[in-house]
C-alpha positions as CSV (number, residue, x, y, z in Angstrom):
1,M,135.5,131.5,54.4
2,A,135.1,129.0,57.2
3,D,132.3,126.5,57.2
4,T,130.3,126.0,60.4
5,I,130.2,122.4,61.4
6,V,127.5,121.3,63.9
7,T,127.9,117.8,65.4
8,N,125.1,116.3,67.4
9,S,126.3,114.0,70.0
10,P,124.2,110.8,70.4
11,A,121.7,110.8,73.3
12,G,122.8,108.8,76.3
13,N,120.7,106.1,77.9
14,D,120.9,107.8,81.3
15,S,117.3,109.1,81.3
16,A,115.9,105.7,80.3
17,S,117.7,103.9,83.2
18,A,116.6,106.6,85.6
19,G,113.0,106.0,84.5
20,W,113.3,102.3,85.2
21,V,114.8,103.0,88.7
22,V,111.9,105.3,89.5
23,A,109.3,102.8,88.3
24,L,111.0,100.0,90.4
25,V,111.0,102.2,93.5
26,I,107.3,102.9,93.0
27,V,106.4,99.3,92.6
28,I,108.4,98.3,95.7
29,A,106.7,101.1,97.7
30,I,103.2,99.8,96.6
31,I,104.0,96.2,97.6
32,V,105.5,97.2,100.9
33,G,102.6,99.5,101.6
34,G,100.1,96.8,100.8
35,I,101.8,94.4,103.2
36,V,101.9,96.9,106.0
37,M,98.2,97.8,105.4
38,Y,97.3,94.1,105.4
39,Q,99.2,93.5,108.7
40,R,97.4,96.4,110.4
41,G,94.0,95.0,109.4
42,F,93.1,97.6,106.8
43,F,91.5,95.1,104.5
44,K,89.4,93.3,107.1
45,A,85.6,93.2,106.7
46,G,83.4,95.1,109.1
47,P,82.3,93.7,112.5
48,T,80.8,90.2,112.3
49,D,77.1,89.9,113.0
50,T,76.6,88.2,116.4
51,T,72.9,88.6,116.6
52,N,71.3,85.9,118.7
53,I,67.6,85.2,118.0
54,N,65.8,83.3,120.7
55,V,62.3,81.9,119.8
56,T,60.0,80.4,122.5
57,L,57.4,78.0,121.2
58,P,54.4,77.2,123.3
59,T,54.2,73.7,124.6
60,P,51.3,71.7,123.0
61,T,48.5,70.7,125.3
62,S,47.2,67.1,125.4
63,G,43.8,68.0,123.9
64,S,45.0,69.9,120.9
65,T,45.6,68.3,117.5
66,A,47.6,69.6,114.6
67,K,45.6,70.3,111.5
């Protein structure tokens, strides 16, 4: 009677290295995307406030005193 022999081959590291490559590509894409968005002004604040307030004060007369 013949015995059945099952040999498991050790797992390779191919899937782990592929994961690192994918992670590196994603990080590079995020960095490049951030640089492009910065150059196009995506992170700028809204329009600056250019309000000009002019106040006219009356000229004091010679007979008035400040109290």
